[in-house]
C-alpha positions as CSV (number, residue, x, y, z in Angstrom):
1,M,0.0,0.0,0.0
2,N,1.3,3.4,-0.9
3,G,0.6,6.8,0.6
4,E,-2.3,7.4,-1.8
5,W,-4.0,4.3,-0.6
6,H,-3.7,5.3,3.1
7,R,-5.0,8.7,2.4
8,A,-8.0,7.4,0.4
9,L,-8.9,4.9,3.0
10,R,-8.5,7.4,5.8
11,E,-10.8,9.9,4.0
12,L,-13.3,7.1,3.3
13,R,-13.5,6.2,7.0
14,K,-14.0,9.9,7.8
15,A,-16.7,10.2,5.2
16,A,-18.5,7.1,6.5
17,K,-18.4,8.5,10.1
18,R,-19.9,11.8,8.9
19,R,-22.6,9.8,7.0
20,D,-23.4,7.8,10.1
21,K,-23.6,11.0,12.3
22,A,-25.8,12.7,9.7
23,D,-28.1,9.6,9.7
24,K,-28.3,9.8,13.5
25,D,-28.9,13.5,13.5
26,R,-31.7,13.1,10.9
27,R,-33.5,10.4,12.9
28,Q,-33.3,12.7,16.0
29,A,-34.6,15.7,14.1
30,A,-37.5,13.7,12.8
31,E,-38.3,12.5,16.3
32,D,-38.1,16.1,17.5
33,V,-40.5,17.3,14.8
34,R,-43.0,14.5,15.7
35,T,-42.7,15.5,19.4
36,F,-43.2,19.2,18.8
37,I,-46.1,18.6,16.4
38,R,-47.9,17.0,19.3
39,V,-46.9,19.7,21.7
40,A,-48.1,22.4,19.3
41,R,-51.4,20.7,18.6
42,H,-51.9,20.2,22.4
43,A,-51.3,24.0,22.8
44,G,-54.1,24.6,20.2
45,V,-52.0,25.6,17.2
46,P,-54.0,25.1,14.0
47,I,-52.9,22.2,11.8
48,T,-52.3,24.5,8.9
49,Q,-49.9,26.6,10.9
50,I,-48.1,23.5,12.3
51,A,-47.7,22.2,8.7
52,A,-46.4,25.5,7.5
53,E,-43.9,25.8,10.3
54,A,-42.7,22.2,9.9
55,G,-42.5,22.4,6.1
56,L,-44.9,19.5,5.9
57,S,-48.3,18.9,4.3
58,R,-51.4,19.0,6.5
59,Q,-51.8,15.3,5.8
60,A,-48.3,14.6,7.1
61,V,-49.2,16.4,10.3
62,Y,-52.4,14.5,10.7
63,D,-50.5,11.3,10.1
64,V,-48.1,12.1,13.0
65,L,-51.1,12.9,15.2
66,G,-52.9,9.7,14.1
67,E,-55.9,11.8,13.1
68,R,-57.9,11.8,9.8
69,L,-57.8,14.7,7.5
70,S,-61.2,16.3,7.5
71,A,-62.1,17.1,3.9
């Protein structure tokens, strides 16, 4: 193995670690969004506003809350 191999493998390991951290952060952020959707709804925030603030559709908010979209 030459120096280029070592560098490539070192950078590959670093990139894999960053990817793993990003995946973990994304899962945590999704859980936080679900939690605060429930908190906001419990506080009386309208579904439309929750959806807008979260960057989600109203249906996605209803899905998190386990409610049906009233058409």
